C-alpha positions as CSV (number, residue, x, y, z in Angstrom):
1,M,-12.2,1.3,27.6
2,I,-12.2,1.5,23.9
3,D,-15.2,2.9,22.3
4,T,-16.2,0.9,19.7
5,H,-19.6,1.3,17.1
6,T,-20.3,0.6,13.6
7,L,-22.8,3.4,11.6
8,A,-25.2,3.0,9.3
9,A,-24.8,2.4,5.0
10,T,-25.4,6.2,4.6
11,C,-22.1,7.5,6.7
12,P,-18.7,6.6,4.9
13,A,-18.4,10.1,4.0
14,R,-19.2,11.2,7.6
15,L,-16.2,9.5,8.1
16,L,-14.3,10.7,5.5
17,D,-15.8,14.1,7.5
18,D,-14.4,13.4,11.0
19,Y,-10.6,12.1,9.5
20,D,-8.3,14.6,11.8
21,V,-4.5,14.7,11.0
22,G,-2.5,13.8,13.5
23,E,-5.4,12.6,15.9
24,S,-7.1,10.0,13.0
25,F,-6.2,6.4,11.0
26,F,-8.9,6.4,8.4
27,F,-8.8,3.1,5.8
28,A,-11.3,2.4,3.5
29,S,-11.6,-0.9,1.4
30,P,-14.5,-2.7,-0.7
31,E,-15.3,-4.3,3.0
32,R,-15.9,-1.4,4.8
33,T,-14.7,2.0,6.1
34,L,-12.8,3.1,9.3
35,L,-12.1,5.3,11.5
36,T,-10.6,5.9,14.5
37,R,-9.6,8.7,16.9
38,G,-7.1,9.0,20.1
39,T,-4.3,6.5,21.2
40,C,-4.8,4.2,24.0
41,A,-1.8,3.0,23.6
42,T,1.3,2.4,21.2
43,V,2.8,-1.0,20.4
44,A,7.0,-0.8,21.1
45,C,8.5,-2.0,18.4
46,H,12.0,-0.7,17.4
47,S,12.6,-2.9,14.4
48,L,10.8,-5.7,12.7
49,D,13.9,-7.4,12.4
50,E,13.9,-7.7,16.4
51,A,10.2,-8.2,16.5
52,S,10.2,-11.7,15.9
53,D,7.4,-11.7,18.5
54,L,4.9,-8.8,17.4
55,P,1.9,-11.1,16.9
56,E,2.3,-12.5,19.9
57,Q,3.2,-8.9,21.5
58,V,-0.2,-7.0,20.0
59,A,-2.4,-10.1,20.5
60,K,-1.6,-9.7,24.8
61,L,-2.1,-6.3,24.2
62,L,-5.4,-6.7,22.3
63,N,-6.7,-9.0,25.4
64,S,-5.8,-7.0,27.9
65,Q,-7.9,-3.7,26.7
66,R,-11.2,-5.7,26.0
67,V,-13.8,-5.2,28.6
68,S,-16.4,-8.6,27.2
69,D,-16.2,-11.4,25.0
70,A,-18.4,-9.5,22.6
71,D,-15.6,-6.3,22.7
72,L,-12.8,-6.5,19.5
73,P,-10.2,-3.9,20.3
74,L,-8.6,-3.0,17.0
75,V,-4.5,-2.6,16.4
76,V,-4.2,0.2,13.4
77,G,-0.9,1.4,11.6
78,A,1.3,0.6,9.2
79,L,4.9,-1.8,9.1
80,P,8.4,-0.2,6.5
81,F,9.7,-1.0,3.8
82,D,12.9,-1.7,5.8
83,S,12.6,-4.3,7.8
84,A,15.5,-2.2,10.3
85,T,12.7,0.4,11.1
86,P,10.9,0.4,13.6
87,A,6.7,-0.1,12.7
88,Q,3.9,2.6,14.0
89,L,1.0,0.6,15.5
90,V,-1.4,2.0,18.3
91,V,-4.3,1.0,19.9
92,P,-7.0,3.7,18.6
93,L,-9.5,4.8,22.1
94,A,-12.6,4.8,19.4
95,V,-13.2,3.3,16.6
96,T,-16.1,3.8,14.0
97,Q,-16.9,1.9,11.5
98,A,-19.2,2.3,8.1
99,E,-20.4,0.7,4.9
100,P,-17.6,0.6,1.9
101,L,-16.9,4.0,0.3
102,H,-18.7,2.3,-3.0
103,T,-22.1,2.0,-1.4
104,A,-22.9,5.7,-0.6
105,P,-22.1,9.1,-2.6
106,I,-19.6,11.1,-1.7
107,M,-20.3,14.7,-2.8
108,P,-16.8,16.5,-4.7
109,T,-15.5,19.5,-3.7
110,Q,-12.7,19.4,-6.4
111,R,-10.3,21.9,-4.4
112,F,-6.8,21.0,-5.5
113,M,-3.4,22.8,-4.2
114,P,-2.0,25.4,-5.7
115,P,1.1,24.8,-8.1
116,C,4.2,23.5,-6.4
117,A,7.9,22.7,-7.0
118,I,8.5,19.6,-8.0
119,D,11.8,18.0,-7.9
120,P,12.1,14.4,-9.4
121,V,14.2,12.0,-7.4
122,P,16.6,10.6,-9.6
123,E,16.4,12.8,-12.2
124,P,14.5,10.3,-15.6
125,A,17.6,10.1,-17.2
126,E,19.3,8.8,-13.4
127,Y,16.7,6.6,-13.2
128,L,17.1,5.0,-17.0
129,R,21.2,4.0,-16.0
130,Y,19.7,2.6,-12.8
131,V,17.2,0.5,-14.3
132,E,20.1,-0.5,-17.4
133,R,22.3,-1.5,-14.1
134,A,19.4,-3.6,-12.9
135,I,19.0,-5.6,-16.1
136,A,22.5,-6.0,-16.1
137,H,22.5,-8.2,-12.7
138,L,19.2,-9.8,-13.8
139,Q,21.0,-11.0,-17.4
140,R,24.0,-12.5,-15.1
141,G,21.5,-14.6,-13.1
142,D,22.1,-12.7,-9.8
143,L,18.4,-12.6,-8.9
144,D,15.2,-13.4,-11.0
145,K,13.3,-9.3,-10.3
146,V,14.0,-6.1,-8.8
147,V,11.5,-3.0,-8.2
148,L,13.3,0.2,-8.9
149,A,11.0,3.1,-7.4
150,R,11.3,6.3,-7.6
151,A,10.2,9.8,-5.9
152,L,8.9,13.5,-6.8
153,H,9.2,15.7,-4.1
154,L,6.8,18.6,-4.0
155,T,7.0,21.8,-2.1
156,S,3.8,23.8,-1.8
157,P,3.3,27.3,-1.0
158,E,1.1,26.7,1.8
159,R,0.4,23.9,4.4
160,I,-1.0,21.4,2.7
161,D,-4.6,20.0,3.5
162,V,-4.1,16.2,4.3
163,P,-8.1,15.8,5.1
164,Q,-8.6,17.5,1.4
165,V,-6.1,15.1,0.2
166,L,-7.8,12.3,1.3
167,R,-11.7,13.3,0.5
168,N,-9.7,14.0,-3.6
169,L,-8.4,10.1,-3.3
170,A,-11.6,8.4,-2.2
171,Q,-13.9,10.4,-4.2
172,L,-11.3,9.6,-7.6
173,N,-10.5,5.7,-6.2
174,R,-14.3,4.6,-4.9
175,Q,-13.3,0.4,-5.6
176,G,-9.4,0.2,-4.1
177,Y,-7.8,0.7,-0.5
178,T,-7.8,4.4,0.5
179,F,-5.9,5.2,3.6
180,A,-4.3,7.9,5.7
181,T,-1.9,6.9,8.5
182,D,0.0,8.6,11.2
183,L,4.2,8.3,11.1
184,P,6.5,9.0,13.7
185,Q,7.7,12.6,13.6
186,G,11.5,12.2,12.6
187,T,14.4,14.7,13.7
188,A,11.9,17.5,12.0
189,A,9.5,16.6,14.9
190,R,6.8,17.5,12.7
191,P,3.7,15.4,12.4
192,R,3.8,13.1,9.5
193,T,1.1,11.5,7.3
194,L,1.3,8.5,5.1
195,I,-1.8,8.8,2.5
196,G,-2.5,7.0,-0.5
197,A,-5.3,4.9,-2.9
198,S,-3.6,1.3,-3.0
199,P,-4.9,-1.3,-5.7
200,E,-3.1,-3.9,-3.6
201,L,-4.5,-6.4,-0.6
202,L,-1.5,-8.1,1.2
203,I,-3.4,-10.2,3.1
204,S,-7.0,-10.4,5.0
205,R,-8.4,-12.7,7.3
206,S,-12.1,-13.3,8.6
207,G,-12.7,-16.1,10.7
208,M,-10.9,-19.2,8.5
209,Q,-10.9,-17.9,5.8
210,I,-7.8,-15.6,4.1
211,V,-7.2,-13.5,0.8
212,S,-4.4,-12.6,-0.4
213,N,-4.7,-10.4,-4.2
214,P,-1.0,-9.5,-5.5
215,L,-0.6,-7.8,-8.5
216,A,2.0,-7.9,-10.7
217,G,2.9,-6.7,-14.6
218,S,1.6,-3.4,-15.0
219,A,0.3,-0.9,-18.0
220,P,-0.5,2.8,-18.5
221,R,-4.5,3.4,-19.3
222,S,-5.2,5.2,-22.3
223,D,-7.8,7.8,-22.7
224,D,-8.8,6.5,-26.0
225,P,-10.8,3.2,-25.1
226,V,-9.7,1.0,-28.2
227,E,-6.2,1.5,-27.4
228,D,-7.0,1.0,-23.6
229,Q,-8.3,-2.2,-24.8
230,R,-5.7,-2.8,-26.9
231,R,-3.2,-2.0,-23.8
232,A,-5.3,-4.4,-21.7
233,T,-5.1,-7.3,-24.1
234,A,-1.4,-7.0,-24.7
235,L,-0.7,-7.1,-20.9
236,L,-2.4,-10.0,-20.7
237,S,-0.7,-11.8,-23.5
238,S,3.2,-10.5,-22.6
239,A,5.4,-13.4,-21.9
240,K,7.3,-10.7,-19.5
241,D,4.7,-9.3,-17.3
242,L,3.3,-12.5,-16.8
243,H,7.1,-14.3,-16.2
244,E,7.5,-11.1,-13.4
245,H,3.7,-11.9,-11.9
246,A,4.0,-15.9,-11.7
247,V,7.6,-15.0,-9.5
248,V,5.5,-12.9,-7.0
249,V,2.7,-15.0,-6.9
250,A,5.0,-18.1,-5.9
251,A,6.6,-16.7,-3.4
252,V,3.2,-15.4,-1.8
253,A,1.7,-19.1,-1.8
254,Q,4.8,-20.3,-0.5
255,A,4.7,-17.7,2.5
256,L,1.0,-18.7,3.0
257,R,1.1,-22.8,2.8
258,P,2.7,-23.1,5.8
259,F,-0.6,-21.6,7.6
260,C,-3.2,-22.9,6.1
261,R,-5.2,-26.4,5.5
262,S,-6.4,-25.6,2.1
263,L,-5.0,-22.8,-0.3
264,H,-6.4,-22.2,-3.4
265,V,-3.8,-20.7,-6.7
266,P,-5.6,-20.0,-10.0
267,A,-3.3,-21.1,-12.7
268,T,-3.5,-18.0,-14.5
269,P,-4.1,-14.0,-13.9
270,S,-7.0,-12.0,-14.6
271,L,-7.4,-8.0,-15.3
272,I,-7.9,-5.4,-13.1
273,H,-7.8,-1.9,-13.5
274,T,-7.5,1.2,-11.6
275,A,-8.1,5.1,-13.3
276,T,-4.8,5.1,-14.2
277,M,-3.4,1.5,-14.5
278,W,-3.6,-2.1,-15.6
279,H,-2.5,-4.8,-13.6
280,L,-2.3,-8.4,-13.7
281,S,-4.1,-10.0,-10.8
282,T,-3.9,-13.3,-9.0
283,R,-7.1,-14.2,-5.9
284,V,-5.0,-16.0,-3.9
285,T,-7.3,-17.9,-1.4
286,G,-6.9,-20.4,1.9
287,E,-8.5,-22.0,4.8
288,L,-6.4,-21.1,8.3
289,A,-5.5,-24.6,9.8
290,D,-4.5,-22.9,13.4
291,P,-7.2,-20.3,14.6
292,A,-4.7,-18.5,16.4
293,T,-2.7,-17.2,13.4
294,S,-3.9,-13.6,13.0
295,S,-4.3,-11.3,9.8
296,L,-0.3,-9.3,11.0
297,T,1.2,-13.1,11.5
298,L,0.0,-13.8,8.0
299,A,1.3,-9.7,6.8
300,L,4.5,-9.9,8.8
301,A,5.3,-13.4,6.8
302,L,4.7,-12.0,3.4
303,H,6.4,-8.9,3.5
304,P,7.9,-7.8,1.7
305,T,6.8,-9.8,-1.7
306,P,8.3,-9.8,-4.8
307,A,5.8,-7.5,-6.3
308,V,7.7,-4.5,-4.2
309,C,10.6,-5.7,-3.2
310,G,12.2,-8.5,-6.0
311,F,13.2,-12.2,-5.7
312,P,15.5,-13.4,-3.8
313,T,13.8,-10.9,-1.3
314,E,17.4,-10.4,0.4
315,H,19.8,-10.0,-3.1
316,A,16.4,-7.7,-4.2
317,R,16.8,-5.5,-1.1
318,A,20.6,-5.6,-1.3
319,L,20.6,-3.7,-5.2
320,I,17.4,-1.5,-3.9
321,Q,19.8,0.0,-1.8
322,A,22.6,0.3,-3.3
323,L,20.5,1.9,-6.4
324,E,17.9,3.7,-4.8
325,P,18.8,6.9,-4.0
326,F,16.5,7.6,-1.0
327,D,15.1,5.8,1.8
328,R,11.6,4.5,0.9
329,G,10.3,4.7,4.8
330,F,6.7,3.8,4.7
331,Y,6.3,3.2,0.9
332,T,6.0,-0.4,-0.1
333,G,5.5,-0.8,3.2
334,V,2.2,-2.3,5.2
335,V,-1.0,-0.4,5.7
336,G,-3.8,-1.9,8.1
337,W,-5.7,-3.0,10.9
338,C,-6.0,-6.3,13.0
339,D,-8.7,-7.0,15.7
340,A,-8.7,-9.2,18.7
341,S,-9.8,-12.0,17.2
342,G,-6.7,-11.7,14.5
343,D,-9.1,-11.0,11.9
344,G,-8.1,-7.6,9.9
345,E,-7.0,-6.5,6.4
346,W,-3.7,-5.4,5.4
347,V,-2.5,-3.3,2.1
348,V,0.7,-2.6,0.1
349,A,1.5,0.8,0.9
350,L,1.3,2.0,-2.8
351,R,0.2,5.3,-4.8
352,C,1.1,6.9,-2.0
353,A,2.4,10.2,-0.5
354,E,4.7,10.9,2.5
355,V,3.3,14.4,3.8
356,A,4.2,17.3,6.6
357,D,3.4,20.5,6.4
358,R,4.4,22.1,3.2
359,T,5.9,19.2,1.5
360,L,5.2,16.2,0.0
361,R,7.2,12.8,-0.9
362,L,5.7,10.9,-3.6
363,F,6.3,7.5,-5.1
364,A,6.3,5.1,-7.5
365,G,8.1,1.8,-8.7
366,A,8.2,-1.0,-11.5
367,G,9.2,-4.2,-11.4
368,I,12.4,-4.9,-13.5
369,V,13.0,-8.4,-15.0
370,G,16.2,-9.6,-17.4
371,A,13.4,-8.8,-20.5
372,S,12.8,-5.1,-19.3
373,R,13.3,-2.3,-21.3
374,P,14.6,1.1,-19.2
375,E,12.3,3.7,-21.4
376,A,8.6,1.3,-20.6
377,E,9.8,1.3,-16.9
378,L,10.2,4.7,-16.6
379,A,6.9,5.4,-18.2
380,E,5.0,2.9,-15.6
381,T,6.5,4.9,-12.6
382,S,4.9,7.9,-14.7
383,A,1.9,6.4,-15.0
384,K,1.5,5.4,-11.5
385,F,2.3,8.7,-10.0
386,R,-0.9,10.1,-11.9
387,T,-2.9,8.4,-9.0
388,M,-1.5,10.7,-6.4
389,L,-1.2,13.4,-8.5
390,N,-4.5,13.4,-10.0
391,G,-5.3,13.4,-6.0
392,L,-3.9,16.7,-5.7
393,G,-4.9,18.0,-9.0
394,L,-1.1,19.0,-9.8
395,N,-1.2,16.1,-12.8
396,Q,-0.5,18.9,-15.5
397,Q,1.7,20.4,-13.9
398,A,4.2,17.6,-13.2
399,R,3.7,16.5,-16.4
400,T,6.5,19.2,-17.6
401,V,9.0,17.4,-15.0
């Protein structure tokens, strides 16, 4: 039997306090704060390529766990970027929900990591060459957009305090989507955690209503208010960024329309911001045609969007595999939850790190189109690293890399 209950609005910080590596899944959104404990069942999924029936499999599993009509068990976890990789989805033993993090104070603890060894993969100069090669493909008309990422490999002198990093991220990113989810242990047989603070909602479903909020086209924030506003204004009028954004929104709308009775796609994007970045944003809303369509079904139909892969998808994926010198794993995958009614929230795994013992892998990417400039794309990835580096207390040290 799954224990499911809801706490009062004063308790989001308590859920942070109760997070336990290897035992918990944590997810905070503008709608709720969610903490699960233990594992009641694991969803068998050898790869997304072989999982066309995954939503049906999950629905059957969740319904088998119900003990009453009011009982709504959840599946929680993550989908990888590479469709040949297994998903990590579990039905937890216990679920606790509270109000959103921004509704209650979180006492800052301000305990950060000691200085780390930091290795960029690839080196910045090499990343510039990869972007130049991608631009050459784009200008030949091979594809419309590709997203190229780079990583920072961090080694700490002591074991990384994942709950503390999660608390720091939650304190610094109150309005977005903060998460921590277990990952498969891999060959090293060490507990691994994907932790992050994503700005991007892939899909949410509440009853028959759905929302997707693709982001594409970005600019780093500035500490100078005048310069910060100038960057925001320039982003909103940038032909390069507007084109990049339009490619993503068109693909999202195309993927959602077959499932919807109605779909509203704003004609122009708006601006949203995090502590470190400005983003072009379009909030796509719709009404489902079939109540059996779950949030997981929609997440799989959308993933990966051109915001994290490119367009056309298979051409962009092939170029990513040819140029990126690492396996993305669950970075630019999907993190979230779905309940037995089909409701749920799934976010794109951005501004995140993979943590194991004393090591972290941080990731950041940039959308490349024909009008991209390599130096600007490198600067964009550097700015995106700041979300995790701020949460680790390592932003000043990383400036030297």
